[in-house]
Backbone as ProteinMPNN parsed JSONL, in Angstrom:
{"seq_chain_A": "MHWILDVVFSEDSSAVLSENSLKSLNILRKFALMAHKKYVLSQPRKKAYKTSMFGCLLNDNRLLEVLKNL", "coords_chain_A": {"N_chain_A": [[-15.786, 95.317, -12.922], [-16.596, 96.459, -15.311], [-16.848, 99.156, -14.678], [-14.177, 99.933, -14.23], [-13.093, 99.443, -16.78], [-14.549, 101.331, -18.196], [-13.897, 103.81, -16.971], [-11.041, 103.916, -16.838], [-10.19, 103.129, -19.43], [-11.991, 104.432, -21.043], [-14.035, 103.073, -22.428], [-16.757, 103.108, -23.2], [-17.021, 105.431, -24.644], [-15.727, 105.004, -26.992], [-14.605, 105.45, -30.34], [-14.571, 103.566, -32.27], [-15.93, 101.781, -34.942], [-16.288, 99.304, -36.18], [-17.477, 96.029, -35.563], [-15.838, 93.791, -35.106], [-13.424, 95.041, -34.459], [-14.118, 96.302, -32.084], [-14.513, 94.085, -30.404], [-11.947, 92.958, -30.428], [-10.379, 95.028, -29.298], [-11.572, 95.113, -26.792], [-10.783, 92.654, -25.726], [-7.995, 93.06, -25.613], [-7.901, 95.213, -23.816], [-8.925, 94.013, -21.489], [-6.937, 92.102, -21.049], [-4.747, 93.792, -20.509], [-5.694, 94.983, -18.165], [-5.866, 92.73, -16.484], [-3.151, 92.027, -16.35], [-2.082, 94.275, -15.048], [-3.506, 94.211, -12.631], [-2.474, 91.879, -11.489], [0.202, 92.638, -11.262], [0.046, 94.918, -9.547], [-0.977, 93.746, -7.229], [1.183, 92.192, -6.489], [3.022, 93.954, -5.543], [4.558, 95.568, -2.712], [3.588, 98.033, -1.868], [0.541, 99.335, -2.554], [-0.879, 100.549, -5.601], [-2.945, 102.648, -7.638], [-4.731, 101.313, -10.448], [-4.876, 102.88, -12.725], [-2.782, 104.703, -12.336], [-0.628, 102.954, -12.372], [-0.788, 101.971, -15.006], [-0.373, 104.33, -16.441], [2.214, 104.877, -15.656], [3.525, 102.799, -16.962], [3.162, 103.599, -19.554], [4.834, 105.787, -19.686], [7.335, 104.769, -18.991], [9.388, 102.418, -20.26], [10.762, 100.346, -18.997], [9.233, 99.801, -16.74], [6.934, 98.813, -17.96], [7.97, 96.441, -19.054], [8.545, 95.167, -16.664], [5.962, 94.73, -15.643], [4.986, 92.975, -17.592], [6.756, 90.844, -17.285], [5.942, 89.895, -14.878], [3.771, 88.354, -15.369]], "CA_chain_A": [[-14.846, 95.369, -13.996], [-17.076, 97.392, -16.325], [-16.544, 100.514, -14.245], [-12.754, 100.171, -14.478], [-12.905, 99.548, -18.223], [-15.137, 102.575, -18.67], [-13.195, 104.966, -16.437], [-9.622, 103.907, -17.191], [-10.002, 103.018, -20.872], [-13.069, 105.161, -21.729], [-14.537, 102.102, -23.387], [-18.085, 103.468, -23.696], [-16.935, 106.551, -25.578], [-14.837, 104.605, -28.077], [-15.072, 105.864, -31.665], [-14.4, 102.447, -33.189], [-17.243, 101.423, -35.482], [-16.339, 97.905, -36.594], [-17.807, 95.093, -34.478], [-14.647, 92.984, -34.834], [-12.45, 95.896, -33.787], [-14.582, 96.486, -30.707], [-14.242, 92.851, -29.655], [-10.491, 92.816, -30.288], [-9.916, 96.016, -28.331], [-12.076, 94.696, -25.485], [-9.907, 91.579, -25.255], [-6.703, 93.668, -25.258], [-8.087, 95.999, -22.589], [-9.063, 93.084, -20.366], [-5.612, 91.53, -20.824], [-3.948, 94.831, -19.84], [-6.225, 95.118, -16.814], [-5.461, 91.544, -15.737], [-1.713, 92.125, -16.112], [-1.848, 95.305, -14.041], [-4.02, 93.727, -11.343], [-1.492, 90.931, -10.962], [1.396, 93.408, -10.901], [-0.244, 95.767, -8.382], [-1.125, 92.887, -6.053], [2.487, 91.646, -6.115], [3.837, 95.027, -4.989], [4.303, 95.788, -1.28], [2.803, 99.255, -1.724], [-0.505, 99.276, -3.571], [-1.111, 101.736, -6.418], [-4.15, 102.588, -8.463], [-4.476, 100.721, -11.753], [-4.67, 103.955, -13.695], [-1.435, 105.208, -12.097], [0.294, 101.927, -12.836], [-0.82, 101.943, -16.462], [0.246, 105.553, -16.918], [3.647, 104.69, -15.456], [4.001, 101.924, -18.046], [3.174, 104.388, -20.775], [5.976, 106.69, -19.636], [8.585, 104.092, -18.698], [9.422, 101.091, -20.887], [11.233, 99.355, -18.026], [8.085, 99.415, -15.904], [6.093, 97.961, -18.799], [8.609, 95.121, -19.089], [8.371, 94.597, -15.33], [4.588, 94.243, -15.558], [4.855, 91.814, -18.469], [7.517, 89.743, -16.7], [5.194, 89.429, -13.713], [2.736, 87.426, -15.805]], "C_chain_A": [[-15.296, 96.38, -15.053], [-16.737, 98.826, -15.95], [-15.083, 100.851, -14.528], [-12.503, 100.312, -15.976], [-13.45, 100.866, -18.755], [-14.329, 103.786, -18.216], [-11.749, 105.021, -16.926], [-9.425, 103.935, -18.705], [-11.018, 103.813, -21.685], [-13.716, 104.297, -22.806], [-15.892, 102.508, -23.976], [-18.041, 104.602, -24.715], [-15.976, 106.265, -26.731], [-15.444, 104.969, -29.425], [-14.922, 104.758, -32.704], [-15.78, 101.966, -33.647], [-17.37, 99.946, -35.831], [-16.588, 96.994, -35.392], [-16.587, 94.243, -34.101], [-13.577, 93.786, -34.096], [-12.828, 96.119, -32.329], [-14.272, 95.258, -29.854], [-12.751, 92.666, -29.413], [-9.938, 93.782, -29.251], [-10.379, 95.662, -26.917], [-11.185, 93.606, -24.9], [-8.556, 92.147, -24.823], [-6.8, 94.488, -23.971], [-8.192, 95.101, -21.364], [-7.738, 92.404, -20.041], [-4.728, 92.528, -20.08], [-4.401, 94.999, -18.394], [-5.804, 93.939, -15.939], [-3.974, 91.6, -15.399], [-1.41, 93.145, -15.022], [-2.381, 94.904, -12.677], [-3.011, 92.799, -10.689], [-0.229, 91.653, -10.5], [1.166, 94.219, -9.626], [-0.364, 94.921, -7.117], [0.205, 92.298, -5.59], [3.397, 92.692, -5.468], [3.525, 95.228, -3.506], [3.448, 97.034, -1.021], [1.809, 99.32, -2.876], [-0.628, 100.621, -4.288], [-2.434, 101.561, -7.143], [-3.787, 102.01, -9.824], [-4.149, 101.797, -12.785], [-3.266, 104.535, -13.558], [-0.401, 104.222, -12.613], [0.352, 101.886, -14.36], [-0.167, 103.179, -17.057], [1.765, 105.477, -16.754], [4.257, 103.801, -16.526], [4.069, 102.667, -19.369], [4.415, 105.274, -20.831], [7.319, 105.986, -19.512], [8.554, 102.67, -19.259], [9.872, 100.011, -19.917], [10.106, 98.884, -17.111], [7.139, 98.521, -16.683], [6.671, 96.55, -18.879], [8.477, 94.414, -17.754], [6.97, 94.016, -15.157], [4.422, 92.982, -16.395], [5.627, 90.617, -17.944], [6.778, 89.118, -15.514], [4.093, 88.433, -14.084], [3.253, 86.024, -15.657]], "O_chain_A": [[-14.464, 97.082, -15.629], [-16.377, 99.625, -16.815], [-14.785, 101.942, -15.015], [-11.775, 101.211, -16.397], [-12.871, 101.452, -19.67], [-14.1, 104.7, -19.008], [-11.289, 106.069, -17.379], [-8.586, 104.682, -19.208], [-10.911, 103.862, -22.911], [-13.917, 104.733, -23.939], [-16.137, 102.265, -25.158], [-18.933, 104.716, -25.557], [-15.474, 107.19, -27.37], [-16.648, 104.817, -29.633], [-15.127, 104.995, -33.895], [-16.681, 101.77, -32.831], [-18.47, 99.396, -35.777], [-15.983, 97.169, -34.335], [-16.334, 94.003, -32.92], [-12.905, 93.261, -33.209], [-11.968, 96.125, -31.448], [-13.821, 95.384, -28.716], [-12.337, 92.265, -28.325], [-9.118, 93.397, -28.417], [-9.65, 95.891, -25.952], [-10.867, 93.632, -23.711], [-8.027, 91.759, -23.781], [-5.893, 94.461, -23.14], [-7.613, 95.399, -20.319], [-7.446, 92.156, -18.871], [-4.038, 92.158, -19.13], [-3.57, 95.142, -17.497], [-5.428, 94.128, -14.783], [-3.579, 91.257, -14.285], [-0.565, 92.898, -14.162], [-1.766, 95.226, -11.661], [-2.725, 92.91, -9.496], [0.34, 91.314, -9.463], [2.004, 94.206, -8.724], [0.095, 95.331, -6.051], [0.344, 91.939, -4.42], [4.435, 92.343, -4.906], [2.378, 95.079, -3.084], [2.677, 97.074, -0.062], [2.203, 99.357, -4.042], [-0.501, 101.683, -3.679], [-2.966, 100.456, -7.241], [-2.667, 102.194, -10.301], [-3.252, 101.63, -13.612], [-2.624, 104.831, -14.566], [0.592, 104.619, -13.223], [1.435, 101.778, -14.936], [0.523, 103.085, -18.072], [2.512, 105.955, -17.608], [5.39, 104.029, -16.95], [4.933, 102.393, -20.202], [4.981, 105.486, -21.903], [8.345, 106.551, -19.892], [7.791, 101.824, -18.791], [9.41, 98.873, -20.005], [10.038, 97.709, -16.752], [6.595, 97.567, -16.128], [5.932, 95.571, -18.781], [8.313, 93.195, -17.711], [6.809, 92.935, -14.591], [3.787, 92.025, -15.954], [5.197, 89.48, -18.136], [6.977, 87.945, -15.196], [3.549, 87.751, -13.216], [2.542, 85.068, -15.968]]}, "name": "protein", "num_of_chains": 1, "seq": "MHWILDVVFSEDSSAVLSENSLKSLNILRKFALMAHKKYVLSQPRKKAYKTSMFGCLLNDNRLLEVLKNL"}
């Protein structure tokens, strides 16, 4: 999981300095990762998590689809 958080979210190179902000962002990143894992596993054709997340960034309907899958 750490590798995915580091590569997809660039967590290690984060410029956030506050300890509380780091913890909050970590929780949000893990929630996003969990939502995308569940969405990708429910699809007949598997995609990379990074591709799925980028698709959600570009298309609001896909983001709603991922959130509805929770």
